[in-house]
N, C-alpha and C positions, 0 to 999 in steps of 0.2 A: 687291557688287563691291569689290575691295580698293582700287582707285585711282579717283579721279573725274577725268574729263577737265576741263581748265581751263574755267572759266566765262568766256565772252566778254562783256565789258562793252560796252554801247552808249554811247559817249562822244560828247557833242555837240561839234561843231567849227563855228565860225562862219566864214562866207566873205563877203567884200565883193563882192557880185554873184555871179550864178550862172555858174560855169565848169564845163564838162564835163571829164571826164578827158582826152579827146582834145584839148580846147583847151589844157589845161595842158601836156600832153606835146609838142604840136606847137610851142608857143611857146618851148620850151627847146632851145637849139642843142646841148646835151649829149646829147639823147635821140633824135636822128634815127634811129639804128639800131633802137632799141626801137619807135619809131613804124612804121618799115618792116616790122619783124617782125609787129607787131600787124595791120597792113593786109593781111597774107596771110590773116588769119582774120576776115573781116567779121562773122561771127556772134558771135565772142568779143568783138570790139571793141564791137559794139552792146550786148552784155550788160554789159560793164564801164561803158560810158557811162551806162547806165540803172540800174546797181547803186547801192545805198545802203549805208553803213556798211562800207566796205572800206578796206584799206590796201594801196597798191601799192609794192612794192620795185622801183625803176626802175634797171636797170643803165645806166651811162653808155656813151657811144660807145667809150671805151677798153676798157671791160669786154667789150663784144661783139667788139672787134678781138682782144683777148687770147684769147677763147674760140674764135675762128675757126681759130686755128692748132693747136688741140688735137684729139685723137680725138673727144672729146665734142662739140665744135663742128662737126666734119666730119660726125658722125653726125646731129646735129640739122639741118644744112643739107640733108641728103639724105633726111630722113624728116619729112614735115610733121606726122605725129602726135606725134612726139617733141618737135618744136619747139613745138607747141601746148601740150604737157604742161609744158614748161619755162616758158612764159609763164604758165600757170595757177598754177604753183608760186610765182610772184612776187606773187600776189594773196592777201592775208590776209583772212579773214572777221573783221570787226570793225575799228573805227577806233582806231588806236594812234598817238598823238603820241609823240615820242621820250621825253618825260617819263613816259609811261605804262609804258614798259618797265623792269622792276625790275632792281636790281643782282644779285639772286639768280637771274634768268633767268625767261623765260616761253616755253612751248611753245605756239605759236598755230597753229590750223588754217588751211590754205590752200584754194584752189579746186581743187587737184589731187586728183581722186577717180577718175581713169581707172584701171580695174583692171589695165591692162597695165603700170602704173608704180607703183601703190601699193595696199596692202591694210590701211590704217589707217582705222578707223571715223571718219567726220566729216571726212576729208580729211587728206592728209599734213601733218606739222608742220614748222615752222621754229623755231629757237630764237633768241630775242632777249635780249641782255644789255646793260645800261646801266652803263658804267664811268665814273664821274665826269662824266656828261653826254655821253659818246661812246658811240654805239650800234653794236653789231656783231651781225650775224645769222649763225648757223651752220646749214649745210645738210648734205647727204650727205657722209660721210667727214670730218666736222668742218671742211669748207671754210668759210672766213671771208669775209664781205662787210661792209665797213665803210660806215656811212652818211656820205657826204660832204656832203650837204645834206638837212636834215630839215624836216618839217612844211610841205610845200607843199600847201595845202588846195585842194580842188575840191568841187563840190556833192554828191559821193557819199562823200567821205572825205578821205584824206590820202595824199600821195606822199612817199617818202623815196628820194633818189638814192643808189645804192650803187656801190661801185667794182669789183665782180666779179659775174658771173652765178652765181646759186645752182645748186648741184649736186643733181639729183634723187637721193635715196637709193637705193642699189643693194640687191640682195637680201643676205641674211645671209652666204651663202657667198662672194660676190664681195667683200663688205665685209671679211670675215675675211682673205681672201687679200691684199687691198690693204693691210690693216693689219699684215701680217706674222704673222698668227695661223695659221701653216701647219699646226701640229699639230692644232689644232681643226678646220680645214678638212678635213684628211686623215681625221680620226676620223669626221667627219660622212659622208664618202664611204664609209669602211670599214663603217660601221654602217647604211648605207642610210637615213640620217635627213635627207639633203639636201632632198628634196621636202617633208618635214614642216616643217622650219624655214623653208624659203623660201616656202611656200604658205599656212600657217596665218595667219589674220589676228590682229592685235593681240597681238604677242609681246613679251616681255622676255627677253633672253638675257644671262646672266652668263658672259662668255667668258674662260676662263683663258689666260694668256700661254703662249708656248712654254716659258718657264722653269718655269712652274707645272706643266705636264705633265712636264717633264724631272725635276722633283723627286720625282715619284711613278712614274717610268718602270718601276721594278722591279715595282710593283704592277699598273700598267696593262698592261704587257707580258704578264702572265699571265691577263688577263681574256678570256673569250669575247666574241664580237661582241655577244651579247645582254646580257652584263654591262656591257660598255663603253657600249652604247646606254642602259642604265639610268643610268649615271654622267652621260652627256651630257644625258639628259632631266631630271635633277635640277637642271640649270643653265638650264632653260627654263620660263618662266611663260606659260601660255596664256590668252588672253582679256583681258588687261589690259596696257596699255603703261605701264610704270613709269618715267616720266621722273623724274630725281632730285628735282625740285621737289615731286613727289607722294609720295615715300617718307616714312614716318613711323617714329620711333624705337620699337623693340620690336615692330614689325609682323611677323607671320608670314604667309607666302605659300605657297600650294599650287603644286607643280611638276608637270610632265608625268610624273615618276617615281612613278606610282601615288598621286599626291596627297601625297607626302611634302613637308613644309614646309621652307622656309628662313626665317631670322630676319634682319631688317634692324636694324642699329644705326647711329645717327648720333652719333658721338663729339664732334662740334662742328667749327667752322671749315670747314664744307662737306664734311667727310669722310663717307664711307659705307662700312659693312662689311656683308658678306653672310656669315652665320655667322662664321667666323674670317678670311675673305678680305677684303682691302682693294680697294675700287674704285679703280683707278689711272688709268683713262680713262673718265669718265662720259659718258652721253648721246650715243653714236654713232648717229645716225639711220639706219635701214634701211627698206627698202620696206614691211615689214609690222610695224614697231614700233621698238624701241630696243635697243641693245647696251651693256652696261657691261663694260669689260675689268677682270678681277680678277687678283690676284697669286698665287692658290692654288686 
């Protein structure tokens, strides 16, 4: 296997007296909306109260109020399964104090495993980054949630209060369209690769920008659909989720294009190259893996 999923460390957290997760949440006036949402799912709440070694990212009341006015919030309000999935996505497997989140980033698995919303082995990930002591979590579409209050311990782990609700990562096609990668999205439709990239588990996709496609338009325009499909498949890694923190310098990775390899180069200062292309937007989480946007 080319990449190894992150090792989740079991970190000891001491608590002064036993407090359940529910005790901690209900005693905090900032979290009444979260408590109300969890109470709609008694089995999930019971599971979390008895769980050990978890980290809960707890959106405050303002975060839920902001979500309510959005299409995503309205969808969750009318679909109990989606709301439960959103709540599960806020629970990380493993206990992470703010100081345990590295400056280089960590992609940690959550309790979201429902196949209707994710197809990542071990649970959908959320990315945490510590910048000079301030922790931010990134979810679907690179949505940012800042930790406003960290390290509230309970007998099963730790709670961090965050200022916005995490976004469940969408499928690759929807993500490409939302990111303005319209040429890629149209090419996937044209070549009938939509279902392949949206359904296969554990994918890494190197997604060219519209400008990258435009630069080779004279070539792409003369390709048959079969040839164009081969070009697109060369941008897809099947079976491994290559978060940037797991990529290694000089690594060669087999693609969907008949096993042809791409080569990863790490020039320094966090930069990543795939063959001669630069990664311009790394680590866009999607339902079945990760997308890196490239410039050629």
